[in-house]
N, C-alpha and C positions, 0 to 999 in steps of 0.2 A: 778292765779295758784301759789301755795306755792312751793318754792324750798328749798333745804337744807340750803342755805345761809340765808334764812328768819327765820330759827329756832333759838331759844335762845341757847346759848352755855351752857355747863354744869355749869359754874360759875354763870350764871344768875338764875340757879335753886337752888343754895345752900341755900339761905334764904327761898325760898318757901318750901323746904324740912323741914326746922326747924319749919316753921309755920304749915305745915301739921302734923308733929309729935305732936306739941302742941295741935292742934285741935282734934287729936285722943286720947288725954288724956296723952300725954307725950311719947308715944311709939306706934309703929305699925310695922306690917310686911311689907316687901318690897312692895308687891302689893297694900296694903292699902295706903301706903304713895304715891306711884306712882299715884294711882287713885285720891287721894286728891289733889295732885299737878296739875294734868291734869284738874281737875274740877276748882280749884282756879285760874289757869292761863288761863282758857277758851281755851285750846288747841283744835283746830278744828280736825274733823275726817280726813280732807285732810292732815293736818300736821302729824297726827298719822300714816297715810298710807305710808309716806316716809320711805323707808327701805334701808338698805345697799345693794349696787349692788352685792357684793360678795356672799351673801346668799339669798337675797330677802325675808328674814323673819323678821329680827330684826329691830324694829322701831327705827329710829334715835332719836326721842324725848324720848322714854323710856330709851334708852341707855344713853342719856345725863343726865336724871334724876338719873339713877343708878350711874353714875359717880359722880354726885353732892352728893349723899348719901355717897359714899365711901370717897370723899374728906372731908365731914363733920366729918366722923369718924377719918380720918388721921389728920384733923385739931384740933381734941380734943373737938368738940362741940356736938358730939353724940357718943354713945357707941353702940357696936354690941355684946351683951353678948352671942348670939347664931346665927347661920346661919339664915339670913333672918329677924332678929328682930333688929330694930333700936330704940334706947332709947335716948331721949333728956337728956343731963346731965346738971350740974350746969353752966358750961361755955356757953352752948347753951341757957339756960334760961336767962342768963345775956345778951346775944346778943339780944334776943327777947325783953328785957326790954329797949333797945335803940330805937331811931328813926330808921325807916326802912333804910333810906339812909345811916346813920352812921353804922348800923349793916352790911349792904351789903359791 
C-alpha cells in the first residue's frame, strides 16, 4: 500500500520536469509535462489516487509535479510565457547537459 510519505517530494520532480519538457521538444503545456513525468517516473495508479483529505479531488503526485514546474520557473530554468505553457530556457538546457546527479 502506497502512502503519501512514499511519494516523491516536489524537489525530486524538478529534474524530471526539465527532461519531460526536453522530450516534448523544449516546451509543453502543463498537462503534457505532467503526463510525461508520470510516464517517465513510472508513477503507479495507486500513487496517483492519493488525494488531499481536505477536498478529496487533487492528486498529491500531480500537485507535487505542478510545484516542481513552478519552482523551475522561479529558479530560472524554465519560462512560462503564457498560462499553462512551460518552456525550457538556456539555463535549463545547460542543466540537462550535466550529469543527472550534478544537475539535481
